[in-house]
C-alpha positions in Angstrom: 29.8 3.7 -25.3 27.1 5.7 -26.9 25.3 4.5 -30.2 23.7 6.7 -33.1 19.8 6.2 -32.9 18.4 7.5 -36.3 14.9 6.2 -36.5 11.2 6.7 -37.1 8.5 6.1 -34.7 5.1 5.8 -36.7 1.4 5.7 -35.5 -0.2 3.6 -38.5 -3.6 4.6 -37.5 -3.2 8.4 -38.2 0.4 8.6 -40.2 2.0 10.8 -37.6 5.5 10.2 -37.0 8.3 11.1 -34.7 12.0 11.0 -36.2 14.6 10.3 -33.4 18.4 11.5 -34.2 20.3 11.3 -31.1 23.5 9.6 -29.6 22.3 7.7 -26.8 23.5 4.9 -24.3 22.4 1.2 -25.2 19.3 0.4 -22.9 18.0 4.1 -22.9 14.4 4.7 -22.4 12.4 7.3 -24.3 9.5 8.9 -22.6 7.2 10.8 -25.1 4.7 13.4 -23.6 2.2 14.4 -26.4 0.1 16.4 -24.3 -0.2 20.2 -24.2 3.7 20.9 -23.7 5.1 18.0 -26.1 8.6 16.7 -24.7 10.9 13.9 -24.9 12.8 12.6 -22.0 15.7 10.1 -22.3 16.0 7.8 -19.2 18.8 5.4 -18.5 18.9 4.2 -14.7 18.1 7.2 -12.4 19.5 9.8 -14.9 16.8 11.9 -16.8 17.4 14.1 -19.6 16.0 16.2 -22.6 18.2 16.4 -25.9 16.6 19.6 -27.5 16.4 18.8 -31.4 16.7 15.4 -31.0 13.0 14.4 -32.0 10.9 15.9 -35.0 7.2 15.5 -35.3 5.6 15.0 -38.7 3.1 17.6 -37.9 3.9 20.3 -35.4 0.6 21.3 -34.7 -0.5 17.7 -34.1 2.6 16.4 -32.6 2.2 12.6 -32.0 -1.7 12.1 -31.1 -2.7 8.7 -29.8 -6.0 7.7 -31.2 -9.1 6.2 -29.3 -9.0 2.4 -30.0 -6.2 0.2 -31.2 -2.9 2.3 -32.4 -0.1 0.1 -34.1 3.1 2.0 -33.5 6.0 0.8 -35.5 9.8 1.9 -35.0 11.9 1.7 -38.0 15.5 1.8 -37.9 18.3 0.7 -40.3 20.9 -1.9 -39.1 19.0 -2.3 -35.6 19.0 -5.9 -34.8 16.4 -5.7 -31.7 14.3 -3.4 -29.5 11.5 -3.2 -27.2 8.7 -1.1 -27.4 6.4 -0.4 -24.6 3.5 2.1 -24.7 1.7 3.5 -22.0 -1.0 5.5 -22.5 -2.4 8.0 -19.5 -4.7 10.0 -21.4 -5.2 13.7 -21.0 -4.2 15.4 -17.5 -7.2 17.2 -16.1 
């Protein structure tokens, strides 16, 4: 069974957002690489997939920057009962 996820991830420190619009399986993880070649990967078990066009940044030139210090990330989606949000910041690749 697939669910239609249509939500917005916001960084409250710099007002940048990513809008997700995709049909995904429940318990799918979303991996966001906001580096020099931004990408979004959907992960379910051992399966990894890119869904082109499923994520739209509020600023194409800045994509989704994580600032130094404390960033507050908020996920907003209508009719969503519960979700887990885990953030792992790996820093810039050398």
